[in-house]
C-alpha positions in Angstrom: 12.3 -2.4 -10.1 10.3 -3.5 -12.6 6.7 -3.1 -11.4 5.0 -1.5 -8.4 2.0 -3.3 -6.4 -0.7 -1.0 -6.5 -0.3 -0.8 -3.0 3.5 0.8 -3.2 2.0 2.6 -6.1 -0.8 4.0 -3.9 1.5 5.4 -1.9 4.7 6.3 -3.5 2.8 8.2 -6.3 -0.9 8.5 -5.3 -2.1 6.0 -7.8 -5.3 4.7 -7.3 -5.1 1.6 -4.8 -6.8 -2.7 -5.3 -9.6 -2.8 -3.8 -7.9 -6.0 -1.9 -9.9 -9.5 -1.4 -7.1 -11.9 -0.3 -7.2 -16.1 -1.0 -4.8 -18.4 0.1 -2.4 -15.4 0.8 -2.8 -13.1 -2.7 -5.0 -10.4 -4.0 -7.1 -12.1 -5.9 -7.2 -8.6 -8.3 -3.6 -7.7 -7.7 -2.0 -10.6 -6.9 -0.1 -8.7 -3.7 0.7 -11.3 -1.0 -0.2 -8.4 1.7 4.1 -7.8 2.7 5.5 -3.8 3.0 9.0 -2.7 3.1 9.8 -0.6 6.0 10.0 2.4 4.0 6.0 1.8 3.1 5.2 0.9 6.7 7.0 4.8 7.7 5.0 6.4 4.8 1.1 4.6 6.2 2.4 5.6 9.6 3.1 9.3 9.3 0.3 9.8 7.0 -1.6 8.3 9.6 -0.1 10.9 12.1 -0.2 13.7 9.7 -4.4 13.2 9.2 -4.6 12.8 13.3 -3.0 16.2 13.2 -5.1 17.8 10.9 -2.4 18.0 8.6 
């Protein structure tokens, strides 16, 4: 893997995320197209669940 988008790097390694602003299907800052792997989706769901449970 050559490079991660800011979204993936944020959820995998805790790096700061981009303040995405989309135009024509891509973020004007980092060029991310909004797609997510199944693994990142599962991490986001797990994190949302642990925030709801006070973890």
